[in-house]
C-alpha positions, 0 to 999 in steps of 0.5 A: 171765444166761442167754445162749442159743445155737446149735452150730455145726452148728445155725448152718450148718443155719439157713444151708444153709436159707437159701441153699436157699430164697433162691439154688434157681435156678441161675445163670450165671457167670462166672470164671476157673479158678485152680486145676483137680483131677480125682479118680480117681472121676471127680469134678472141683474147682474154683477160681473167683476173680475180678479187678480189671481194672485191678489184677490183685487177686482181689476174688472166690473160690469152691470149685465142683465139678463131680460126675463124671455132669456132666463126663463130658459137660462135659469133652468138649463144651468141649474139641470146641468150643473146642480145649483143655480145661479149665485154669487160667487161663482165663475160662468161663461156667458154670452153677450151683448154689449149695450149703452143707453143714454140714461142708464149708460153701459150694461152687457145683455146676457143672451146664453151660458155654458154651464160646463164651464162652471162646473170644470171651475169649481172642479178646480178650485176644490181640486186645488184646495184638496193639494194645498191640504195635501202639500200641507200635511194635514189632509189625512190627519183628522182620519188618522185618529182612532174612534173611542169603542162606544161613542156615546159623547158626541158634538154636533154642529147644525144649525138648531131648526134644521130637519137634518139636525131633528132626524138625527136626533130622533135616528139617535136616541129611538135605536132598538137596542136602547143605547143611551147618548149625550148629545150637545148642539154647537148651532151655526150658519150651514150656508152661504157666505157666513158659514165658513166663520160660523163653523170654524167658531163653532169647532173652537167652541168643541175644543175647549170641551175637548176631553168630553166628547168622543165625536164631532158631527157634522150635519145638514140637509140635503140642498143645491150645490150652491147651497153646499158650496160653503162645504168647500171652504179651505179654511174650514177644512182645514181646521177640520182635518187638525181637529183632535176628536174624529169628525163624522160629516153628514151634509146630505147630498150625494152627487158629489164630495165635498172638500169637508167630507175629503178631509173628514174622518168618516164621510156618510150620504145623510144626518140620518146615516150619521146616526145609523153609523155611531149606532153600529159601532156601539152595537158592534162593541156590544156584540163583541162584549157579549162574545167575550162574555160567553167565550169566558163562560165558556172557558170557566166552564171547561177549566171547573170541568178539568178541575173537577176531574182532578179532584175525583181523581185525587180524592179516590187516591186520597181515601184508601190512603187515609183510611190506612193512616187512620188504621195505623194510628189508631193501633199505634193509640190502642199499643199505647193505652196498653202499655199505660194500663200495663205501667199503671197496674205494675206500679200499683201493684208494687206499691202495695206489696211494699206496703203489705211488707211495711205492714208485717214488718210493723206488725212483726216489730210490734209484737216484738217490742210488746214482748221485749218491753211489756211492762213498758207496752202496758205503760204506754198503750196510747200512745203505741197507739195512736202511733200506730194510727198515725202511721197507717193514716200516713202510709193511706194517704200515700196510697190514695196520692199513688193511686191518684198520680196514677189516674192523672197519668191514664192517657184517657182522663187525660184525653178527657181533660181538653188536651190531646195527642198530635201524629204526623206518619204515625209520630208524635209531633213535640215541636212546630219545627217537626211540621210544614205547611201542607203535612196531613196530621192527625189529632186525637181526642178523648171521642175520636181523631182529627184529621187536618193539613197545615197552612 
């Protein structure tokens, strides 16, 4: 049995005719750019996709072309309106015509583009991420951390070859006050698909040295909005929001804030601005120290002036008291010396009189004995002479002893030997219990008086 058939070309021709007939108009289509490629002749080739909102699975896909004469107009128009280029990962609303070629198959020809849709979609995505972070209670966590008063140990997440990193280091190290900073770079990819994972890994490495650093700095130089889309990442923002160190962002753009800027502790415009902010924090602390130093100096001067005045007042009161006390003690000592001298003289006179009486008695007794015992005396004159000599020598020794005793008892001689007499309020101090801490005492020496205070 013969079967009618079509060649592939014939089939594709019928499909082409049908499609061109049924879809002669142009249509506004919403899709996500999954791939984009510019070629040397100026054409632009894209792959458009649509994903399921819940599962993120691709449910539709189509090739699209923007011919060179159209692309030359749409490319700068889209960039001017949105601040970014046409790149993979963004959603677009494009007006397309439907084409089918026998060799190349089905494709869409892009005729126009609506930049306001892309802006709205980007804003919706960003807001959705912020809402999610807010619902999870983490959006302000990093902002609640306290920045150290002197942030000098800084962990930097940046590309090592970026001009922004070099600007940051130059600004920090060449500060006018000569402050010293320790900067450690944790390299990361700062744009494109790998940025989220790279920055997150850098944060994990910094976390291992959490106790070493004061703050974390994420910096990147300027770029297009598309270059900075990676900083609207949920997971990057989630890690930054919950990081245990304050995070400063300086991503180098002013037009909009990224999600990272929202969750960072402090958002600054450029890497240089981040460095200036850190220098300002250290400068503020230094100024505070200087003010405290001046306050301490002023307070100390006031206290010293008050104490000096009090000391001068006390001194003016104390001098007369000391003079009176010294005079009283001197008079008392003079009386004691006079009494001792008088007693010594009386003692010597008494002993001298007794010795004279004794000598007279001896002499009288000797004469009487001589007269009554003349014969005996004549026989023993020598013995009597010896006895008298011994008697005189014995009493002479007693006299010398008493004289020496009197000399030893003389207060002036006692003082000359290194002894001293201590008085408190005019009375002689005889025991430790007679004085207490703070008492003023006077010590009489051989050549003067010493006043002192008991500790």
